[in-house]
C-alpha positions as CSV (number, residue, x, y, z in Angstrom):
1,A,70.0,23.7,-46.6
2,D,70.6,27.1,-46.8
3,K,67.7,27.4,-44.1
4,A,69.2,24.8,-42.0
5,L,72.5,26.2,-42.2
6,A,71.1,29.9,-41.6
7,D,69.2,27.9,-38.6
8,A,72.4,26.5,-37.4
9,I,74.3,29.4,-37.3
10,K,71.6,31.5,-35.6
11,V,71.9,28.4,-33.0
12,R,75.4,28.4,-32.7
13,D,75.3,32.4,-32.0
14,E,72.7,32.4,-29.5
15,A,74.7,29.7,-27.5
16,T,77.7,31.6,-28.2
17,D,75.7,34.7,-26.7
18,R,74.5,32.7,-23.8
19,A,78.2,31.5,-23.1
20,D,79.5,35.1,-23.1
21,S,76.9,35.9,-20.8
22,L,77.3,33.2,-18.7
23,V,81.2,33.4,-18.3
24,Q,80.2,37.7,-17.8
25,T,77.8,36.7,-15.0
26,S,80.4,34.0,-13.5
27,Q,83.2,36.9,-13.7
28,K,81.0,39.3,-12.0
29,L,79.9,36.5,-9.0
30,K,84.0,35.9,-8.6
31,D,84.4,39.5,-8.4
32,Q,81.6,39.7,-5.9
33,V,83.0,36.8,-3.9
34,Q,86.6,38.3,-4.0
35,T,84.9,41.9,-2.6
36,Q,82.8,39.9,-0.1
37,K,86.0,37.8,1.2
38,Q,88.1,41.2,1.3
39,Q,85.1,42.6,3.3
40,Y,85.2,39.9,5.7
41,S,88.5,39.9,6.0
42,S,88.6,43.6,6.7
43,L,85.9,42.8,9.3
44,Q,87.7,39.9,10.8
45,S,90.7,42.4,11.6
46,M,88.4,45.0,12.8
47,Y,87.1,42.3,15.3
48,E,90.4,41.2,16.1
49,L,91.6,45.0,16.6
50,E,88.5,45.6,18.9
51,I,88.9,41.9,21.2
52,S,92.5,43.2,21.7
53,R,91.6,46.7,22.7
54,R,88.8,45.1,25.1
55,E,91.5,43.1,26.4
56,H,93.8,45.9,26.8
57,A,91.2,47.9,28.5
58,E,90.3,45.0,31.1
59,T,93.8,44.7,31.8
60,K,94.4,48.2,32.4
61,R,90.9,48.6,34.7
62,D,92.6,45.4,36.6
63,E,95.9,47.0,37.1
64,L,94.2,50.5,37.9
65,Q,92.0,48.7,40.7
66,E,94.9,47.1,42.2
67,Q,96.7,50.4,42.0
68,L,93.5,52.1,44.0
69,T,93.3,49.2,46.5
70,S,97.2,49.9,47.3
71,N,96.8,53.5,47.5
72,Q,93.6,53.3,49.7
73,E,95.9,51.0,51.9
74,A,98.4,53.2,52.0
75,F,96.2,56.0,52.8
76,F,94.8,54.2,55.7
77,Q,98.2,53.7,57.1
78,L,99.0,57.1,56.7
79,K,95.9,58.0,58.5
80,V,96.7,55.7,61.2
81,E,100.2,57.0,61.2
82,H,99.0,60.8,61.5
83,E,96.6,59.9,64.5
84,K,99.3,58.4,66.2
85,G,101.3,61.6,65.5
86,K,98.6,63.6,66.7
87,A,98.2,61.7,69.8
88,K,101.8,61.8,70.9
89,L,101.9,65.6,70.1
90,K,98.8,66.0,72.3
91,E,100.8,63.9,74.6
92,R,103.9,66.3,74.0
93,D,101.8,69.3,74.7
94,E,100.4,68.1,78.0
95,R,103.6,67.3,79.3
96,I,104.9,70.6,78.5
97,T,102.3,72.6,79.8
98,H,102.7,70.4,83.1
99,M,106.3,71.3,83.1
100,N,105.2,74.8,82.6
101,S,103.0,74.8,85.4
102,R,105.4,73.2,87.6
103,E,108.3,75.6,86.5
104,A,105.7,78.8,87.1
105,N,105.0,77.0,90.9
106,L,108.9,76.4,91.4
107,K,109.4,80.0,90.6
108,E,106.5,81.2,92.8
109,A,108.2,78.9,95.5
110,T,111.6,80.3,95.0
111,R,110.6,84.1,95.1
112,A,108.5,83.1,98.6
113,L,111.7,81.3,99.8
114,Q,113.7,84.4,98.7
115,H,111.3,86.6,100.4
116,T,111.8,84.5,103.5
117,I,115.4,84.5,103.6
118,E,115.6,88.1,102.9
119,D,113.0,88.6,106.0
120,L,115.3,86.3,107.9
121,R,118.8,88.2,106.9
122,Q,116.8,91.7,108.2
123,R,115.6,90.2,111.3
124,N,118.9,88.8,111.9
125,Q,120.5,92.1,111.2
126,A,117.9,93.8,113.6
127,L,119.0,91.2,116.2
128,N,122.7,91.6,115.9
129,G,122.6,95.1,114.7
């Protein structure tokens, strides 16, 4: 009977040890699951942050592309206006050159007329004189 009792106690102690071991293993697994859940949550947050960052970058790229297109159009328009301005300046310079030429011709004609008038006066004086 003592042997049977000792065997029963031994079996009970082994079962208790196995149960304790299973409880410890179960707790370790629960801890691992909790750690993995936290890691997953952290990775999910990092993923969502990266998606948000990419979306922001794409939006910014699109805005900059629109701005570039707008700037290119404005630059082209300014270039057209610049060419028109250059053409007007050239035309004005040509008019000024023409006017200067006409002025020089008029001055020359005026001098010639003054010489002619002077010659005629001198002839008139000589005839009347």
